[in-house]
C-alpha positions in Angstrom: -0.1 -0.1 0.0 1.1 3.1 -0.7 0.8 6.8 0.8 -1.6 7.9 -2.2 -3.8 4.7 -1.1 -3.5 5.4 2.5 -4.6 8.8 2.3 -8.3 7.8 0.4 -9.1 6.5 4.2 -7.7 9.5 6.3 -10.3 11.9 7.3 -9.5 15.5 5.7 -7.4 14.0 3.2 -10.0 11.8 1.0 -11.6 14.9 -0.7 -8.2 16.0 -1.9 -9.4 19.5 -1.0 -6.7 21.8 -0.1 -8.3 23.4 2.9 -9.6 20.3 4.4 -5.9 18.8 4.3 -4.6 22.0 5.9 -7.1 22.0 8.9 -6.7 18.0 9.0 -2.6 18.7 9.0 -3.1 21.1 11.9 -5.5 18.6 13.9 -3.4 15.8 13.5 -0.1 17.5 14.4 -1.5 19.3 17.6 -2.6 15.9 18.8 0.2 14.0 18.5 2.2 16.5 20.0 0.0 16.6 22.9 0.2 12.8 23.2 4.1 12.9 23.1 3.8 15.7 25.8 1.1 13.7 27.8 3.4 10.7 27.7 6.5 12.4 28.7 5.0 14.9 31.4 2.5 12.8 33.1 3.6 9.3 32.7 1.3 8.4 30.4 -1.8 9.4 32.4 -3.3 11.8 29.8 -2.4 9.6 26.9 -5.3 7.7 26.8 -7.6 10.9 26.5 -5.5 12.5 23.9 -5.4 9.1 21.9 -9.3 8.8 21.7 -9.4 12.3 20.8 -6.8 11.6 17.9 -8.9 8.6 16.8 -12.1 10.3 17.1 -12.7 11.5 13.6 -11.6 8.3 12.0 -14.7 6.7 13.9 -17.0 9.5 13.4 -16.1 9.7 9.9 -16.1 6.0 9.2 -19.6 5.7 10.6 -20.8 8.2 8.3 -19.1 7.0 5.0 -20.9 3.5 6.1 -24.3 4.7 6.6 -24.0 7.2 3.5 -23.0 4.1 1.3 -25.6 1.8 2.6 
């Protein structure tokens, strides 16, 4: 699997619209930075909340796609 194929499944990159890709990139970079900081500073206690916030768009948009294409 190459990156082009992978990005077809990532929320914010599926449509190919530049504005959505910019917003998604900011979102993912922000939450990855928060996740790393929470691992380093709080011994991983806040990592679960940050990880679930990072995965939330995947869950929401996957369900939306499923019901739209049903």
